[in-house]
C-alpha positions in Angstrom: 91.8 146.2 -4.5 94.0 148.9 -6.4 94.3 152.2 -4.7 96.1 155.5 -5.6 96.7 157.9 -3.0 98.0 161.5 -3.7 99.7 163.7 -0.8 101.7 166.6 -0.7 99.4 169.4 -2.0 99.0 172.6 -0.1 99.0 176.6 -0.2 102.1 178.0 -1.6 103.2 181.5 -2.8 104.0 182.2 -6.6 107.8 181.1 -7.1 107.7 178.2 -4.5 107.8 174.4 -4.7 105.7 171.4 -3.8 106.5 167.8 -4.1 103.5 165.6 -5.0 103.4 161.7 -4.2 101.2 159.2 -5.4 101.5 155.7 -3.5 100.0 152.7 -5.4 98.7 149.5 -3.7 97.1 146.6 -4.6 99.2 145.8 -7.9 102.7 146.3 -9.1 102.9 149.0 -11.6 106.2 149.2 -12.4 105.9 148.1 -16.2 103.2 150.6 -16.8 103.1 154.3 -17.6 102.2 156.6 -14.7 100.9 160.2 -14.9 99.9 163.3 -13.4 96.8 165.4 -14.3 95.4 168.4 -12.8 91.9 170.2 -13.1 91.4 173.8 -12.4 87.8 175.2 -11.1 85.9 175.4 -14.1 88.2 173.7 -16.4 88.6 170.4 -17.9 91.2 168.1 -16.6 94.6 168.3 -18.4 97.6 166.1 -18.7 100.9 167.4 -16.8 103.7 164.9 -17.0 103.7 160.9 -17.7 107.0 158.3 -17.0 107.2 154.9 -18.6 108.9 151.9 -16.9 112.4 153.2 -18.2 111.8 156.2 -16.7 111.4 158.4 -19.7 109.2 161.5 -19.3 107.2 163.8 -21.1 105.7 167.2 -20.1 102.9 169.6 -21.1 104.7 172.7 -22.4 103.2 174.6 -19.6 105.2 172.9 -17.0 108.1 171.9 -18.8 111.3 173.1 -17.0 109.7 173.7 -13.7 108.1 170.1 -12.7 109.8 166.9 -12.9 108.2 163.6 -12.7 109.8 160.8 -11.0 109.1 157.1 -9.8 110.4 154.9 -7.2 109.2 151.0 -8.6 110.6 149.5 -5.3 108.0 151.7 -3.3 105.3 151.7 -6.0 105.2 155.2 -5.9 104.9 158.4 -8.5 106.3 161.7 -7.6 105.9 165.3 -9.1 108.3 168.2 -7.9 106.8 171.3 -8.6 109.1 174.3 -8.7 108.8 178.0 -9.8 104.9 177.6 -9.2 102.6 180.0 -10.5 99.0 180.8 -9.9 98.0 179.3 -12.9 98.9 176.1 -11.4 96.4 175.7 -9.1 94.0 172.9 -9.3 93.3 169.6 -7.9 96.2 167.3 -9.0 95.6 163.6 -9.9 97.7 160.4 -10.4 96.9 158.1 -13.1 98.0 154.6 -13.9 96.4 153.3 -17.4 96.8 149.6 -17.9 95.7 147.4 -21.2 92.1 146.5 -19.1 91.8 149.4 -16.5 92.4 153.1 -15.9 93.1 154.0 -12.1 92.8 157.5 -10.6 93.6 158.6 -7.3 91.2 161.0 -5.3 93.6 164.2 -5.9 95.5 166.6 -4.0 95.0 170.2 -3.9 97.3 172.7 -5.0 96.8 176.3 -4.5 99.4 179.1 -5.9 98.9 182.7 -4.4 100.1 185.7 -6.2 
């Protein structure tokens, strides 16, 4: 059974940092693109960043220069280092892996940035 478990969320002041982790189990995702999404209250879920098997990454314009996505294939774990956090970064953050046949999501971890 595939599971994605996020951790590392919390409450932080504007300008602070958090590091999110997503531990995958039940399947090896080293060849797949992995990504982070977030959803603010009352808004649609939006893409934040993604990384492919060669560790090439892409970012939404809103987080570019502040967030860094990385992966450790040996640990089957995805990370998101978030610096210079802003109140508009507040939301539930979800880990995602989309394969040719399935789309996997974690349960989410809450990030709250106070002004």
